[in-house]
C-alpha positions as CSV (number, residue, x, y, z in Angstrom):
1,M,0.1,0.0,0.2
2,K,1.5,3.5,-1.2
3,E,1.5,6.1,1.4
4,T,3.9,9.0,1.1
5,S,4.8,8.7,-2.7
6,T,3.9,11.3,-5.2
7,R,1.5,10.2,-7.5
8,S,-1.1,11.4,-10.3
9,G,-4.3,11.6,-9.1
10,G,-5.4,9.1,-12.0
11,H,-2.8,6.5,-10.6
12,V,-4.1,6.9,-6.9
13,L,-7.4,6.3,-8.4
14,I,-6.5,3.2,-9.8
15,D,-4.4,2.4,-7.5
16,A,-7.4,2.4,-4.4
17,L,-9.4,0.4,-6.8
18,K,-7.5,-2.1,-6.7
19,I,-7.1,-2.1,-3.4
20,H,-11.0,-2.0,-2.9
21,G,-10.9,-5.9,-5.2
22,A,-11.3,-4.0,-8.5
23,K,-10.6,-7.1,-11.2
24,T,-12.5,-5.8,-14.2
25,A,-13.3,-2.1,-15.6
26,F,-15.6,-1.9,-18.6
27,C,-15.1,1.5,-20.8
28,V,-15.3,3.6,-24.0
29,P,-11.9,5.5,-23.8
30,G,-12.3,9.4,-23.6
31,E,-9.4,12.3,-23.6
32,S,-11.0,13.1,-20.3
33,F,-9.8,10.4,-18.2
34,L,-6.5,9.7,-20.1
35,D,-4.3,9.4,-16.9
36,A,-6.5,7.3,-15.5
37,L,-6.2,5.0,-18.4
38,D,-2.8,5.1,-18.0
39,A,-2.7,4.1,-14.6
40,L,-4.7,0.9,-15.6
41,Y,-1.8,0.4,-18.1
42,T,0.7,0.1,-15.4
43,E,-1.8,-2.1,-13.4
44,R,-2.8,-3.9,-16.5
45,D,-1.6,-7.3,-15.0
46,S,-4.0,-6.7,-11.9
47,I,-7.6,-5.2,-13.2
48,K,-8.5,-6.3,-16.9
49,L,-9.7,-3.2,-19.1
50,V,-12.6,-4.2,-21.3
51,V,-13.2,-1.4,-23.9
52,C,-16.2,-1.7,-25.6
53,R,-18.1,-0.1,-28.5
54,Q,-21.0,2.5,-26.7
55,E,-21.1,3.2,-23.3
56,G,-24.7,2.1,-22.7
57,G,-22.6,-1.2,-23.4
58,A,-20.1,-0.5,-21.2
59,A,-22.6,0.4,-18.4
60,Y,-24.4,-2.7,-18.8
61,M,-21.4,-5.2,-18.3
62,A,-20.5,-3.1,-15.4
63,E,-23.9,-4.1,-14.4
64,A,-23.8,-7.3,-14.9
65,Y,-20.7,-8.0,-13.6
66,G,-21.9,-6.7,-10.6
67,K,-25.2,-8.4,-10.5
68,L,-22.8,-11.7,-10.7
69,T,-19.9,-11.4,-8.5
70,G,-21.8,-8.8,-5.9
71,E,-18.7,-6.5,-6.2
72,P,-19.3,-3.3,-7.4
73,G,-18.7,-3.0,-11.4
74,I,-16.7,-0.5,-12.3
75,C,-17.5,1.5,-15.5
76,F,-15.3,4.4,-17.1
77,V,-16.8,6.7,-19.7
78,T,-16.2,10.3,-21.0
79,R,-18.2,13.6,-20.1
80,G,-21.1,14.9,-21.8
81,P,-22.4,11.8,-24.6
82,G,-20.4,9.2,-22.6
83,A,-22.4,10.1,-19.6
84,T,-25.7,10.1,-21.3
85,N,-25.1,6.8,-22.9
86,A,-24.1,5.3,-19.6
87,S,-27.2,6.6,-17.6
88,I,-29.0,3.7,-19.2
89,G,-27.0,1.5,-17.0
90,I,-27.3,3.1,-14.0
91,H,-31.1,3.4,-14.1
92,T,-31.2,-0.4,-14.7
93,A,-28.6,-1.2,-11.5
94,S,-30.8,1.5,-9.5
95,Q,-34.0,-0.5,-10.3
96,D,-32.4,-3.5,-10.0
97,S,-30.6,-3.2,-6.6
98,T,-26.8,-3.8,-8.5
99,P,-24.0,-2.5,-6.7
100,L,-22.2,-0.5,-9.7
101,I,-19.2,2.7,-9.7
102,V,-19.4,4.9,-12.8
103,F,-16.6,7.1,-13.0
104,V,-17.3,10.2,-15.4
105,G,-14.7,12.4,-17.2
106,Q,-15.6,16.0,-16.4
107,V,-14.1,19.1,-18.3
108,A,-11.6,20.7,-16.3
109,R,-11.6,22.8,-12.7
110,E,-11.1,26.3,-14.1
111,T,-13.6,26.1,-17.1
112,A,-16.7,24.4,-14.8
113,G,-19.8,26.5,-14.7
114,R,-19.2,28.1,-18.4
115,E,-20.6,25.6,-20.1
116,A,-17.5,24.1,-21.2
117,W,-17.6,21.6,-24.0
118,Q,-19.8,18.7,-23.5
119,E,-19.7,19.9,-19.5
120,I,-23.5,18.5,-17.6
121,D,-24.0,18.8,-13.8
122,Y,-23.7,15.1,-12.8
123,R,-25.3,15.8,-9.6
124,Q,-28.3,17.1,-11.1
125,M,-28.0,14.8,-14.4
126,F,-27.9,11.7,-11.6
127,G,-29.6,12.9,-8.6
128,N,-32.7,10.6,-8.8
129,I,-31.3,7.5,-10.4
130,A,-27.8,6.6,-8.3
131,K,-27.7,6.5,-4.8
132,W,-24.7,9.0,-4.7
133,V,-23.3,11.6,-7.2
134,D,-20.3,13.5,-6.7
135,Q,-17.5,15.0,-8.1
136,I,-13.8,14.8,-6.6
137,D,-12.2,18.3,-7.1
138,D,-9.0,17.1,-4.9
139,A,-7.3,14.8,-6.0
140,R,-5.8,14.0,-2.3
141,R,-9.5,12.9,-1.6
142,I,-9.8,10.4,-4.4
143,P,-9.0,7.7,-1.5
144,E,-11.7,8.5,0.9
145,Y,-14.4,9.6,-2.2
146,V,-13.5,5.9,-3.7
147,S,-14.0,4.2,0.0
148,R,-17.0,5.7,0.7
149,A,-18.6,5.1,-3.2
150,F,-17.6,1.1,-2.3
151,H,-19.5,1.4,1.2
152,I,-22.6,3.4,-0.8
153,A,-23.1,0.7,-3.6
154,T,-23.0,-2.4,-1.5
155,S,-24.6,-1.4,1.5
156,G,-28.5,-1.2,2.6
157,R,-30.3,-1.9,-1.0
158,P,-27.6,-1.9,-3.2
159,G,-27.1,0.5,-6.1
160,P,-24.8,2.7,-8.7
161,V,-22.9,5.4,-7.6
162,V,-21.5,8.2,-10.0
163,L,-18.1,10.1,-9.5
164,A,-17.1,12.9,-11.9
165,L,-13.2,13.3,-12.5
166,P,-12.3,17.0,-13.7
167,E,-9.9,16.2,-16.1
168,D,-7.0,18.3,-14.8
169,M,-7.5,16.8,-10.8
170,L,-6.7,13.4,-12.2
171,V,-3.1,15.0,-13.4
172,D,-2.4,16.8,-10.3
173,Q,0.8,15.2,-8.3
174,V,-0.1,14.4,-5.0
175,S,1.1,12.8,-1.3
176,V,-1.8,11.0,0.2
177,A,-2.0,7.8,2.3
178,D,-4.4,4.7,0.6
179,S,-7.6,3.9,2.1
180,P,-7.9,0.3,3.4
181,R,-10.7,-2.5,1.4
182,Y,-14.0,-1.6,2.2
183,Q,-15.7,-3.5,4.8
184,R,-19.3,-5.1,4.5
185,F,-21.4,-4.9,7.3
186,E,-25.1,-6.5,7.9
187,T,-28.1,-6.4,10.3
188,H,-29.3,-9.6,12.0
189,P,-32.5,-10.5,12.8
190,A,-33.2,-10.4,16.4
191,P,-34.0,-13.9,17.8
192,Q,-37.4,-12.6,19.1
193,V,-38.5,-11.7,15.3
194,M,-37.8,-15.2,14.1
195,T,-39.6,-16.5,17.5
196,K,-42.6,-14.5,16.0
197,L,-42.2,-15.8,12.6
198,R,-42.4,-19.5,13.6
199,S,-45.8,-18.7,15.7
200,M,-47.1,-16.9,12.4
201,L,-46.5,-20.3,10.6
202,A,-48.3,-22.2,13.4
203,T,-51.5,-20.7,12.8
204,A,-51.3,-20.3,8.9
205,Q,-53.1,-22.5,7.0
206,R,-52.1,-21.4,3.3
207,P,-48.9,-19.9,3.3
208,L,-46.2,-19.2,0.7
209,V,-42.9,-17.3,0.7
210,M,-41.8,-14.9,-2.1
211,L,-38.0,-14.3,-3.1
212,G,-36.3,-11.2,-4.8
213,G,-34.6,-8.2,-4.7
214,G,-30.5,-8.2,-4.7
215,A,-27.5,-9.2,-2.1
216,W,-28.0,-12.7,-2.0
217,S,-25.6,-15.1,-2.1
218,D,-25.2,-19.1,-2.7
219,Q,-25.3,-20.2,0.5
220,A,-28.6,-17.9,1.3
221,C,-30.2,-19.4,-1.5
222,K,-29.2,-22.9,-0.3
223,D,-30.2,-21.6,3.5
224,I,-33.7,-20.5,2.4
225,A,-34.5,-23.5,0.3
226,Q,-33.7,-25.7,3.2
227,F,-36.3,-23.4,5.2
228,A,-38.8,-23.7,2.9
229,E,-38.4,-28.1,2.7
230,N,-38.2,-28.0,6.7
231,F,-42.0,-26.4,6.5
232,N,-42.7,-27.8,3.1
233,L,-43.6,-24.3,2.1
234,P,-44.1,-23.4,-1.4
235,V,-42.1,-20.9,-3.2
236,A,-42.3,-18.2,-5.8
237,C,-39.5,-16.4,-6.9
238,G,-40.0,-12.5,-8.4
239,F,-39.7,-10.9,-11.5
240,R,-36.7,-11.9,-13.2
241,R,-35.2,-13.1,-10.1
242,H,-35.7,-16.9,-10.9
243,D,-32.3,-18.4,-9.8
244,L,-32.7,-17.8,-6.1
245,M,-34.3,-21.1,-6.5
246,D,-33.6,-24.4,-8.1
247,H,-36.8,-25.3,-10.5
248,R,-36.4,-28.8,-9.5
249,H,-36.5,-28.5,-6.0
250,P,-40.2,-29.8,-4.8
251,N,-41.3,-26.4,-3.2
252,F,-40.5,-24.1,-6.2
253,A,-43.7,-22.9,-7.1
254,G,-42.8,-20.8,-10.3
255,E,-42.3,-16.8,-10.8
256,A,-44.3,-14.0,-9.5
257,G,-44.2,-11.4,-12.6
258,L,-45.0,-10.4,-15.7
259,G,-46.8,-13.3,-17.7
260,M,-46.9,-15.1,-14.5
261,D,-49.3,-18.1,-14.5
262,P,-52.8,-17.1,-13.5
263,R,-53.1,-19.9,-11.1
264,L,-50.1,-18.6,-9.2
265,A,-51.5,-14.9,-8.7
266,A,-54.9,-16.7,-7.4
267,R,-52.5,-18.8,-5.1
268,I,-50.8,-15.8,-3.9
269,T,-54.3,-14.3,-3.5
270,A,-55.5,-16.7,-1.4
271,S,-52.7,-17.1,0.9
272,D,-53.5,-16.4,4.8
273,L,-49.5,-15.9,5.1
274,V,-46.6,-14.4,2.6
275,I,-43.2,-14.4,3.4
276,A,-41.5,-11.8,1.3
277,V,-37.7,-12.3,1.7
278,G,-35.7,-9.3,-0.4
279,P,-38.2,-8.0,-3.0
280,R,-39.3,-4.5,-2.5
281,L,-42.7,-6.0,-3.8
282,G,-43.1,-3.3,-6.9
283,E,-45.1,-2.9,-9.7
284,T,-43.9,-6.3,-11.7
285,T,-43.4,-8.7,-8.8
286,T,-46.9,-7.5,-7.5
287,N,-49.0,-8.0,-10.8
288,A,-49.4,-4.2,-10.9
289,Y,-50.4,-3.9,-7.2
290,S,-53.0,-6.2,-7.6
291,L,-51.6,-9.2,-5.4
292,F,-51.9,-7.1,-1.9
293,A,-54.2,-4.4,-1.1
294,I,-52.7,-1.1,0.0
295,P,-51.5,-0.3,2.6
296,K,-52.2,-3.0,4.2
297,P,-52.7,-6.4,2.8
298,V,-55.5,-8.9,3.5
299,Q,-52.7,-11.8,3.9
300,Q,-50.8,-11.8,6.6
301,L,-47.4,-10.3,5.4
302,V,-43.9,-10.7,6.8
303,H,-41.7,-8.4,4.9
304,V,-37.6,-9.3,4.9
305,H,-35.4,-6.4,3.6
306,R,-31.9,-5.6,3.5
307,D,-32.6,-1.7,3.6
308,S,-34.9,-0.5,6.0
309,G,-35.8,2.3,3.8
310,E,-38.2,-0.6,1.9
311,L,-40.1,-1.7,4.5
312,G,-43.6,-0.5,4.9
313,R,-42.7,2.3,2.1
314,V,-45.8,0.4,0.1
315,Y,-47.3,-1.9,2.2
316,R,-47.8,-2.0,5.9
317,A,-46.6,-5.6,6.9
318,D,-47.4,-7.5,9.5
319,L,-43.9,-8.0,10.7
320,M,-41.0,-6.4,8.7
321,I,-37.5,-7.7,9.5
322,H,-34.4,-5.2,8.6
323,A,-32.1,-8.1,8.1
324,G,-29.3,-9.1,5.5
325,M,-30.3,-12.3,2.9
326,D,-27.8,-14.7,4.4
327,E,-28.1,-13.8,7.8
328,F,-32.1,-13.7,7.5
329,A,-31.6,-17.1,5.7
330,S,-29.5,-18.5,7.8
331,A,-31.9,-17.9,11.4
332,A,-34.9,-19.6,8.9
333,R,-33.2,-22.6,8.2
334,A,-32.3,-23.2,12.1
335,L,-36.0,-22.6,12.8
336,E,-37.4,-25.8,14.3
337,P,-39.6,-27.6,12.0
338,M,-43.3,-28.3,12.9
339,A,-44.4,-31.9,13.5
340,S,-46.7,-31.6,11.0
341,V,-48.2,-29.2,8.7
342,P,-51.8,-28.7,7.5
343,W,-50.3,-27.5,3.9
344,E,-49.4,-30.5,2.5
345,D,-52.0,-30.2,-0.6
346,W,-51.4,-26.4,-0.8
347,S,-47.7,-27.5,-1.5
348,A,-48.6,-30.1,-3.9
349,G,-51.0,-28.7,-5.3
350,A,-48.5,-25.2,-6.0
351,R,-46.0,-27.9,-7.3
352,E,-48.4,-29.3,-9.7
353,D,-49.5,-26.1,-11.6
354,Y,-45.7,-25.0,-12.1
355,R,-45.3,-28.3,-13.8
356,N,-48.3,-27.7,-16.1
357,N,-46.8,-24.8,-16.3
358,L,-43.9,-26.0,-18.1
359,K,-46.5,-27.5,-20.9
360,H,-46.1,-25.1,-23.8
361,T,-49.2,-25.2,-26.9
362,P,-47.6,-26.5,-30.1
363,V,-46.8,-24.0,-33.0
364,R,-47.5,-25.4,-36.6
365,R,-45.5,-22.5,-38.4
366,L,-42.0,-21.5,-38.6
367,V,-39.9,-22.3,-35.0
368,D,-41.7,-23.1,-31.8
369,M,-40.4,-21.5,-28.9
370,G,-41.3,-23.7,-26.8
371,E,-39.7,-26.4,-28.3
372,V,-36.8,-24.3,-28.5
373,M,-36.6,-23.9,-24.6
374,K,-37.6,-27.5,-23.7
375,H,-34.7,-28.6,-25.6
376,L,-32.4,-26.2,-23.7
377,R,-34.1,-27.2,-20.3
378,E,-32.9,-30.8,-21.1
379,T,-29.5,-30.5,-22.4
380,L,-28.0,-27.5,-21.0
381,P,-25.4,-28.1,-18.1
382,A,-27.0,-27.0,-15.0
383,D,-24.4,-23.9,-14.4
384,S,-25.3,-22.6,-17.7
385,I,-25.8,-19.1,-17.3
386,V,-29.0,-18.0,-19.2
387,V,-29.4,-13.8,-20.2
388,N,-32.2,-11.9,-22.4
389,G,-33.1,-8.4,-22.6
390,A,-37.1,-7.0,-22.5
391,G,-39.7,-7.9,-25.2
392,N,-42.0,-10.7,-25.5
393,Y,-39.8,-13.5,-26.6
394,T,-38.5,-13.4,-22.9
395,L,-41.8,-14.6,-22.0
396,W,-40.8,-17.8,-23.3
397,V,-37.5,-18.1,-21.6
398,Q,-38.6,-17.2,-18.6
399,R,-41.9,-20.0,-18.5
400,F,-40.2,-22.9,-20.2
401,Y,-36.9,-22.6,-19.0
402,Q,-35.7,-24.1,-15.6
403,Y,-32.9,-22.0,-13.5
404,R,-31.0,-24.5,-11.4
405,G,-29.4,-22.4,-9.1
406,Y,-27.9,-18.7,-8.1
407,R,-26.6,-16.9,-10.9
408,T,-28.1,-19.0,-14.1
409,Q,-30.3,-16.0,-14.7
410,L,-28.6,-12.7,-15.7
411,T,-31.7,-10.1,-16.7
412,P,-32.6,-6.7,-16.2
413,T,-35.9,-6.7,-13.9
414,S,-35.8,-3.0,-14.8
415,G,-37.4,-4.5,-18.3
416,T,-34.8,-2.2,-20.4
417,M,-33.9,-3.6,-23.9
418,G,-30.2,-4.0,-25.5
419,Y,-29.2,-5.7,-22.0
420,E,-28.5,-9.0,-22.9
421,V,-25.6,-8.6,-25.7
422,P,-23.3,-6.3,-22.9
423,A,-24.6,-8.6,-19.9
424,S,-23.3,-11.5,-22.1
425,I,-20.0,-10.3,-22.4
426,A,-19.6,-9.5,-18.8
427,A,-21.3,-13.1,-18.0
428,K,-18.4,-15.2,-19.9
429,L,-15.7,-12.8,-18.8
430,V,-16.5,-13.5,-15.3
431,H,-17.5,-17.1,-15.7
432,P,-15.3,-18.3,-19.0
433,E,-15.5,-22.3,-18.1
434,R,-19.7,-21.9,-18.2
435,T,-21.9,-22.3,-21.1
436,V,-23.6,-19.1,-21.5
437,V,-26.5,-18.5,-23.7
438,C,-27.8,-14.8,-25.1
439,F,-31.6,-14.3,-26.2
440,A,-32.5,-11.2,-28.0
441,G,-35.6,-10.0,-30.3
442,D,-35.1,-8.7,-33.6
443,G,-35.2,-5.1,-31.8
444,C,-33.6,-5.6,-28.9
445,F,-30.6,-7.1,-30.2
446,L,-29.8,-3.9,-32.6
447,M,-29.9,-1.8,-29.5
448,N,-26.3,-3.0,-28.7
449,G,-25.8,-5.9,-31.3
450,Q,-22.2,-3.6,-31.7
451,E,-21.1,-5.4,-29.1
452,L,-20.3,-8.6,-31.1
453,A,-17.3,-6.5,-31.8
454,T,-16.5,-6.8,-28.4
455,A,-17.0,-10.5,-28.0
456,R,-15.0,-11.6,-31.2
457,Q,-12.1,-9.3,-29.7
458,H,-11.5,-11.3,-26.3
459,K,-12.8,-14.6,-28.2
460,L,-15.7,-15.3,-25.9
461,N,-17.6,-18.4,-26.5
462,V,-21.0,-17.0,-26.4
463,V,-24.3,-18.0,-28.1
464,F,-26.3,-15.7,-29.4
465,I,-30.3,-16.5,-30.2
466,V,-31.9,-13.6,-32.0
467,V,-36.2,-14.0,-32.0
468,N,-37.5,-12.3,-35.3
469,N,-40.7,-11.6,-35.4
470,G,-40.2,-8.7,-37.5
471,M,-41.8,-6.2,-34.7
472,Y,-41.6,-4.7,-31.4
473,G,-43.8,-7.3,-30.2
474,S,-44.6,-5.9,-26.7
475,I,-45.7,-2.9,-28.0
476,R,-47.4,-4.5,-31.0
477,M,-49.3,-6.2,-28.0
478,H,-50.4,-3.9,-26.3
479,Q,-51.7,-1.8,-29.6
480,E,-53.6,-4.8,-30.6
481,R,-55.6,-5.2,-27.0
482,H,-56.1,-1.2,-27.0
483,Y,-56.2,-0.6,-30.6
484,P,-56.7,-3.7,-32.5
485,G,-55.4,-3.8,-36.2
486,R,-54.5,-0.3,-36.1
487,V,-50.6,-0.7,-36.2
488,S,-48.5,2.4,-35.4
489,G,-44.7,2.2,-35.1
490,S,-44.4,-1.1,-34.3
491,D,-43.1,-2.7,-37.7
492,L,-39.3,-3.4,-38.1
493,F,-37.0,-3.7,-41.1
494,N,-34.3,-5.8,-39.9
495,P,-30.7,-6.6,-40.9
496,D,-29.9,-10.3,-42.5
497,F,-28.6,-11.3,-38.9
498,V,-26.5,-14.0,-39.8
499,A,-24.3,-11.7,-42.5
500,L,-24.0,-9.0,-39.8
501,A,-22.7,-12.0,-37.4
502,K,-20.1,-13.2,-40.0
503,A,-19.3,-9.6,-41.1
504,Y,-18.2,-9.1,-37.0
505,G,-15.8,-12.6,-37.2
506,A,-19.0,-14.4,-35.3
507,S,-20.4,-17.5,-36.8
508,G,-23.9,-17.5,-38.0
509,E,-27.0,-19.7,-39.0
510,L,-30.4,-19.2,-40.1
511,V,-33.2,-21.6,-38.7
512,E,-36.6,-21.4,-40.2
513,D,-37.9,-24.7,-39.0
514,T,-37.8,-26.3,-35.5
515,V,-36.5,-29.3,-36.0
516,D,-33.3,-27.6,-37.3
517,F,-33.0,-25.7,-33.9
518,A,-30.9,-28.8,-31.9
519,A,-28.1,-29.5,-34.4
520,A,-27.5,-25.5,-35.3
521,F,-27.1,-25.0,-31.6
522,A,-24.9,-28.1,-31.3
523,R,-22.7,-26.3,-34.1
524,A,-23.1,-22.9,-32.1
525,R,-21.7,-24.5,-28.9
526,Q,-18.5,-25.9,-30.5
527,H,-17.3,-22.7,-32.6
528,D,-14.4,-21.2,-30.9
529,G,-15.6,-17.8,-30.5
530,P,-18.9,-15.8,-30.5
531,A,-21.9,-17.6,-33.1
532,L,-25.5,-16.3,-33.6
533,I,-28.1,-18.2,-34.4
534,E,-31.3,-16.6,-36.2
535,L,-34.8,-17.7,-35.3
536,R,-37.5,-17.0,-37.5
537,V,-41.1,-17.1,-35.6
538,D,-44.4,-17.0,-36.5
539,P,-45.6,-13.0,-35.6
540,D,-49.2,-14.0,-34.9
541,V,-47.6,-16.0,-32.2
542,I,-47.3,-12.5,-29.7
543,T,-46.9,-14.4,-26.2
544,P,-47.4,-18.0,-24.6
545,R,-51.0,-17.9,-24.2
546,T,-52.4,-15.9,-27.2
547,T,-52.0,-14.6,-30.5
548,I,-52.5,-11.3,-32.5
549,T,-55.5,-13.1,-34.0
550,A,-57.0,-13.8,-30.8
551,L,-56.2,-10.2,-28.9
552,R,-58.2,-8.7,-32.3
553,A,-61.2,-11.0,-31.8
554,Q,-61.3,-10.2,-28.1
555,A,-61.4,-6.2,-28.6
556,R,-63.8,-6.5,-31.6
557,P,-67.2,-5.0,-30.3
558,A,-69.5,-7.9,-29.4
559,N,-72.5,-7.9,-32.1
């Protein structure tokens, strides 16, 4: 650890990142942080620098890194346009409770406030979507600011931090002591709280557990699964938090979120005790706030969250528990099981509903996405990471794939498009030994498809599956429900995705018939480098449960 040697601000910054455990940084280079880039060259054997093709892609990669590792993802972008491009990843980290630190190059201090070239006040710009935004004007305070950034990004409800770096500050020569590595701290549930929870279980008839939120670990997932097993409790995972429980576990009951099984929604509504561990109980997890009455649910509600600010925010729970996920899960696992429970049939029914929900309606024309997902859940290794962005194509992935454990799903709960390609690259960088499969819609893919160049540059064996129905599918679905037949703004003209992939140096293949998918996927997995498969799907089949034709018929006035 350096203490008194004279260093530039940029080198103090990178030394601080190294001390706090950063191993990878994502960026699009800018002249506003050249000295930091120079310091990253010095530390190239300690911190891997991944250069991306657009700041939105870089921020998504850093966010995905934070999701997968639990450590703050690190991103460097330049001022003005670079920062605005990166804002999409910052918003995603905020909504997804992901630790992220974004360093933004800034104009020189002497020109600040004059609307200098590409100048933005980042405190105002990011004030509503980041946990903390500030500017480091004194290079001697870099260790202090970086230490605080790591602590804020990982404490309570994790989230993004933005620090602006004036370019002249980075070249200042200073003598300053480094800060020690940041520490994590957690809140433990009080013994009397856990006693109260068990007494609530003892009087329940139809209990259910809901899992969600951030800051989980593999051990916490194992402990909460054992708790569910000890009391034979059905478990639903929140929107795009599927991997908090192995879907093969006999107590797993499905996903609470967009496109959820109506039978699961009815079961949550009919529950007399819901134990919500980790979720904020936001719009998607509560089916647009329809599963629980506001402010006091009809069901008895136990709400466990790492951040006290989320407890009582929307729902007045009967029991609020401020605790970390690991700490609560460990305490829940240690609760003494009951000799017998009156909800055996209730739990068995929930599991049977989930198993029935895995059955898909066959599609006769072009590629059947239900069959694609069936093949993948039967053949992919258990530790595979399945990634997707946003759009109706994700409903097949979410419903028909079975996630086998913690961090086998990588998706944005914010519902942002363009996430999947950059996130897949981060996943393969973090876990090069694991299979990574990326699903993208035709609209979704083109938002950050240029990052195929990054995948090719790093020789990453990611399989990209582009689901092509020639439209913005989720928008078309809503149009057909509310304005049937009046198509406006949702049609797409697409490039030749196979030729595009090959132009980037990846392999590419077109699949227009379901029977050809398995062989094409096998070839893609064996390819040395990124591989893309374009799937042509029937545009009429808008979700796994309905078609555009059916939506128009339902919306047509009765005679």
